[in-house]
N, C-alpha and C positions, 0 to 999 in steps of 0.2 A: 651364452647367458646373457640375460637380463636384470636389470636391477631399478626399481623404481624408486625416483628423487621424492620426497615430498616432506624437506623440513623447509618452514619459513622461519627466514631468520628478520629480527630489529634489528637495527644496527641507529646507534646515535652518537655521532663526534664533536667532542667540543672543541679541541684544540689538537693543532699538529705543529709541532717546534722540532726546531734545530736549533742548542743553546749550548753557548761555553763561558766556560769558568775557568782559573784561577786555582781557584780552592774552593773545594764545594763540604759545607754546614747547613745541612735540613736535618731539621730536630723534629720527630714527633708532629708530622704533615700529617695531614688525613684526608680525602677528594670523597666526594659523593660519587665517584666513576674508578672505571678500571686504569691504571697508569700502566703503558706498556712501553720502557725508556731502554733504550737500543745504546749500547755505549760505545760509541764511534772510535774514542780513543780514550784513555784514562785508565783507571783505575781505583777503585770504590767499595769501599765496606758500607753495606745493607742491613738493616736490622728491624726487627719489630718484636714483641712481647718476648725480648731477652733474650731471641737467637740472632745469629749474625751470619751472614752469607759475605762471602767475596766474587763481585765481580770483575772482569776483567774484559780489556780489548773487546770486541763483537760480540758479550754476552745481553742478553738480553735481563732487566729485571722488572717483574710483574709486580703491582701493587694491588689489593684487590680494596673496593670502594668499603669506606666506614672502618679502616685498620691502620691504627699509625704507624709510624713507620717513619726511621733514617738514613743517609744517606750521608757518609761523612768520604773526602777526600784531600789530603795534602798536596797534590799535582793537580796541574791545570789536565785538561782534561772536553770531550764535545761529548750531547747526549742528543739523539732524535728520541722524541718522547712523542706520546699523543695522550687524550682522554677520552676513554670510548666503553661506552656501554653496547654487550651485543651476543642479543636474547636467541633463541630457541623459542620452537611452539607455546606461546601462553606464557611468554614471560621468564620460561627458563634460561636460569643463563648458562652460556656457552660454556665457560670457566667453572662452573659449577657442574656440568655434566662431564666438563674433562680436565678434571682436578692437573693442577700444573706446578710447577717448582718455584720458587721464590726470587732465583736465579737459572735463565736457559741458556746454556754453549750452543750454538747454534749449528748445525751441520755444517762441514764445508762448502758445499753446494748451494746452501742457501743464499738467497739476491736483496735480503732485507736491506740495505740500505740503499739498495737501486732503487727495490717497490717503494722506500720510505720518503724517496729524494721524488719519488714522481706524484708520490701521496700529497708531498706539503706543496709542491709546484700547482696541483689539480683546486688545491683548497682555495688557493687565491684566486681563482679564476673567479670570474661571477657565475650567479647561481644557474642553472639551467638541467634540465633533466636529462642530458648528456653528462654533467657536471656530477649530477647523484649519483650514475652508474659507474662512473670509472673510480670516483673515490669508493664505493663497495666493494667493488672488484681489486681495487688497493688495498683496501683493509682485510677482506679474505684474504690475499696472498701473504698477508705481514702474520694474522695470527694463522694460519697454516703451517708457516713456517717454524712460527715458538711451537706448535701441535707437533709436529713431525719430530722436531728435535726435540724434544722432551720425549716423545714416544721413543725415540732413539736411544735414550741414555735408558730408560726403563724403573724409572724413580717416579714412585709418589709423594703428592706433598705430604710433609709432615706432620703426625693429625692433633699436633699443636698448633698448628694455622687453620684452623679452622676458616673456611670463606666465609664471612657475612654477607646477606644475612643466611645462615648456614640450619636453621631450625625446621625448613619443613622437608629436608631430601628427601629426609624418614618414611613422610607422608605421601611424599610421589614415588619414590618407590614400591612401599605398600602397596599403593593403586594399581600403579603397571602390574604386581605380582600376582594381585586379589580380584580381576578384573571379571570374573567369570560369578564372583558373590556381589552379594548384597552387600552397598557398605555406604553408612549412613556418615550424615556428619557428627552426629556424638560420639560415632567410633572412630571416624581420626581426629576427632580432639581429643579422644582419650590417647591416642599414640603417643601426644607431648602434653599430655595433662594439663589440656587449657578448655575454660570451659567451654562449648559448645558458638555462644554469641561472639566472644573474644577471640578464639580462633576462624571465625567467618570474617572477621574483620581484620585481623592480622594476613590471615590469607592472601585476601583480597590487595592488603596492601602492599605482599612483596609481588603476587602475580598478577593482579587486575583482571581477575574473575574469583567465583566465589569457588570453597573449595569441591560442590556437586556441577558447578561447572566446568571446572579442571577435569571431574569423571568422566562427565558426556564427552567431553574433547577427547580422552587419550581412549575412552572406548571407541570412540567412530574411528581414530588412524588407526587402531588394531585393526577394524573392519577393513579398512581402504585398503593394509599392507595382506591380508588373507584375501581380498579378493583378488589382489593382483598377483599372490604366488602359488595360492593351492586353488582348488578344483571343490573345495565342499560348497554343500548346499549352502543357502540362505539359511536354512535355521539353524546349522551346525556354528557358521560364523554367528549368528543374534544370540546364539548358546556362549559361544564363549567369549564374546567381549561383555555378556552380562549386557544385550538388548533385550530380552524377553524373548519372542519370537519372529519369525521371517515378518508376520504384518509390520509388529512396531517395526524391528529393524528397516523394514522397509519405506515407511512414513518417515522418522527422524535423517535416514541418509538422505531422503530425495527433501528436506526442509534444507538440512546444510548444506548438501553441494548442487543442489539445482537437478538433479537425475534419480533413478534410483538403482538400486546395488547391481541389477541386469545389465541397467545400459554400460554401467562405469564398468562394470567385467567384461562386455563384448567392445567397448570402447580401448581397453588395454590388449584383450587379442587382436583387434584389428591393426593399433600402433604397432604390434609385432611383428604382422605379415604381410600390410599392406604395402610400403615404400618400396623396396626394393629384396625381392627374395632371393636366398642364397641361388637359384639356378636361375636369373633373369639373367637374358643373352643384350 
């Protein structure tokens, strides 16, 4: 079995700390990045928008950006916490794509505390390319532990706690479900009841690209997946992705990836057979 991994991640980390306290009284705090706060020791009541949850030793509290929250504890404790943003291709927030609970109980096998200590130590080292790679690897291990533990519980984030900014999540979903159809900026703006010009500006602010650029990117990514996983002719792939005919698909694919769809498909097929064949002696 072969699975192609073609997800680009963008990571921004601005704080990595271990903090101890005798009592905790944070009220209506708000940050511009996500907060992951691991309760190394202690018991915490965290609240947001009128709802509250209990955090216990070993739990991780997750606070979205631009959403006020409080943390209260009358007893001593220690938290491992960091401020970060982690996004998929074209600015799609990872925690928006995989909604998580406000408080996550880590699975018993999780080594969150160990990985966090390694991250904190690496964070204090002089800046080098290797340091950046180690930081990215450790952050992904932390995030993976949280997502896997949340999935194990099997609960979804409460609808009363949307993850801001959440206004274009339905637009992205609509685009991915209608790639084979004509998609105009005016039609996408109508989905969220905005004037097309304002929609364009607001979308750029959230994702860093225009709505139509996002459409093109998602179409090309779908084309990649179909080249990797099917034997469909280029004309069928172009139609399925909303990229016109095979000629146009060939041109835009080459402009973006530096090779034609046919060349890319051949490289994938070679990669699956050229290294070591199953009957190699």
